[in-house]
C-alpha positions in Angstrom: 6.8 57.8 0.8 5.3 54.6 -0.6 7.5 52.4 -2.7 7.0 52.6 -6.5 5.4 49.6 -8.1 7.7 48.4 -10.8 6.7 45.8 -13.5 7.8 42.4 -12.4 9.1 41.4 -15.8 12.4 40.8 -17.4 13.7 43.8 -19.3 17.0 45.4 -20.4 18.1 48.5 -18.6 21.0 50.9 -19.1 23.3 51.7 -16.2 25.7 54.7 -16.3 29.3 54.0 -15.2 32.5 56.0 -15.0 34.0 56.1 -18.5 36.7 53.5 -18.9 35.2 51.3 -16.1 32.6 49.5 -18.2 34.3 46.1 -18.3 35.2 46.3 -14.6 31.6 47.2 -13.7 30.4 44.2 -15.8 32.9 41.9 -14.1 32.1 43.2 -10.6 28.3 43.0 -11.2 28.6 39.4 -12.4 30.5 38.5 -9.3 28.0 40.3 -7.0 25.0 38.6 -8.8 26.7 35.2 -8.0 27.8 35.9 -4.4 24.5 37.6 -3.4 22.4 34.9 -5.2 20.6 37.2 -7.5 20.6 35.0 -10.6 16.8 34.8 -10.5 16.5 38.6 -10.8 19.6 39.7 -12.8 20.2 37.6 -15.9 22.7 39.2 -18.2 25.3 42.0 -18.2 26.6 43.4 -21.6 29.2 46.0 -22.5 28.0 46.9 -26.1 31.1 46.7 -28.4 31.6 46.5 -32.1 34.6 45.6 -34.3 36.1 48.5 -36.4 39.0 48.6 -38.8 41.7 51.2 -38.0 45.0 51.9 -39.7 48.0 52.3 -37.3 51.6 52.6 -38.6 50.4 51.7 -42.1 49.0 48.4 -40.8 45.3 47.5 -40.8 44.0 46.4 -37.4 40.6 45.3 -36.2 39.8 46.9 -32.9 36.9 46.5 -30.5 35.3 49.9 -29.7 32.5 50.5 -27.1 29.3 51.5 -28.9 28.2 53.6 -25.9 31.2 54.5 -23.7 30.2 54.9 -20.1 27.2 52.6 -20.3 26.4 49.0 -19.6 23.3 47.0 -20.4 21.7 44.8 -17.7 18.9 42.3 -18.3 17.0 42.1 -15.0 13.7 42.2 -13.1 13.7 45.4 -11.1 13.0 44.9 -7.4 14.2 46.8 -4.4 16.9 44.1 -3.9 18.1 43.8 -7.5 18.1 47.7 -7.9 20.2 47.9 -4.8 22.7 45.3 -6.0 23.2 47.0 -9.4 23.2 50.6 -8.0 25.8 49.8 -5.3 28.3 48.1 -7.6 31.6 50.0 -7.6 31.8 52.7 -10.4 28.1 52.6 -11.2 26.7 56.1 -11.1 23.1 55.1 -11.6 20.4 53.8 -13.9 19.3 55.7 -17.0 15.7 56.8 -16.3 13.6 59.3 -14.5 14.7 60.0 -11.0 15.5 56.7 -9.3 13.1 54.7 -11.6 15.0 52.8 -14.3 13.3 52.9 -17.8 13.6 49.8 -19.8 15.2 49.8 -23.3 12.8 48.7 -26.1 13.2 45.1 -27.3 13.8 46.4 -30.8 16.7 48.6 -29.7 18.3 45.7 -27.9 17.9 43.5 -31.0 19.5 46.1 -33.2 22.4 46.5 -30.7 22.9 42.7 -30.6 23.0 42.6 -34.4 25.6 45.4 -34.5 27.7 43.6 -31.9 27.3 40.2 -33.5 29.0 41.1 -36.7 32.0 38.9 -36.8 34.0 40.8 -39.5 33.7 44.5 -39.7 32.3 45.7 -43.1 34.2 48.1 -45.2 32.5 51.3 -46.0 34.0 52.5 -49.3 32.4 55.7 -50.4 34.2 56.2 -53.6 33.3 55.1 -57.2 35.4 54.6 -60.3 36.6 57.9 -61.8 36.2 59.8 -58.4 39.1 62.2 -57.7 40.7 61.4 -54.4 43.6 62.6 -52.1 45.8 60.0 -50.5 45.9 60.6 -46.7 48.4 58.0 -45.5 51.3 55.9 -46.7 54.2 56.6 -49.0 52.0 58.4 -51.5 50.5 60.8 -48.9 49.3 64.1 -50.3 49.2 62.7 -53.9 46.0 63.3 -55.9 44.6 60.5 -58.0 41.6 59.0 -59.8 40.0 55.8 -58.7 40.3 53.0 -61.3 39.0 50.0 -59.4 37.1 49.3 -56.1 37.4 46.0 -54.3 34.7 46.0 -51.6 35.6 42.5 -50.3 39.1 43.4 -49.4 38.5 47.1 -48.7 41.1 48.1 -51.3 41.0 50.6 -54.2 43.3 51.0 -57.2 44.2 54.6 -57.8 45.9 56.1 -60.8 48.4 58.7 -59.7 50.6 60.9 -62.0 54.2 60.0 -61.5 57.0 61.0 -64.0 54.4 62.2 -66.5 52.3 59.0 -66.7 49.4 57.5 -64.8 50.7 54.8 -62.4 48.2 52.4 -60.7 48.7 52.1 -57.0 46.7 49.7 -54.7 45.7 51.4 -51.5 43.6 50.6 -48.4 40.2 52.4 -48.6 41.1 54.1 -45.2 44.1 55.7 -46.9 42.2 58.0 -49.2 39.5 60.7 -49.1 37.3 62.0 -51.8 38.0 65.5 -53.0 
């Protein structure tokens, strides 16, 4: 069977890995590129990650989460040699594409992904407004109902009025500790 003619241009491709091995694959692939002298064919390896805010044990933490678990992006010129180097990296299950032919990711998609990854501080998504009824889902006031009296987008906080001892009491909460009802 004749070899397929692939475009000899630099593009981004997606490789599929065993889940949880994305960082190891990226590390191994970078070492293989260096030791096999493929720097002129394989230019960049990225595990797409973004920062997210989570609450654990009542404390706010910024964690890095993989945007596409099980996938790694590689910027390369696909030749028989470069394909072989990537394909035979431990824990790589293959390229994303049709059959054995890798399909490049559009430049627009790569740019959007880089923007998403490049955000230094994760943004707060507060989907409540003043006077919305909410239920507190975490913390010492868990399961209390209340009404939003203030929203602080910058800090990701909301002030909620909850009824305690027959009067409305303002409580400052993290936006992740409430849900709209």
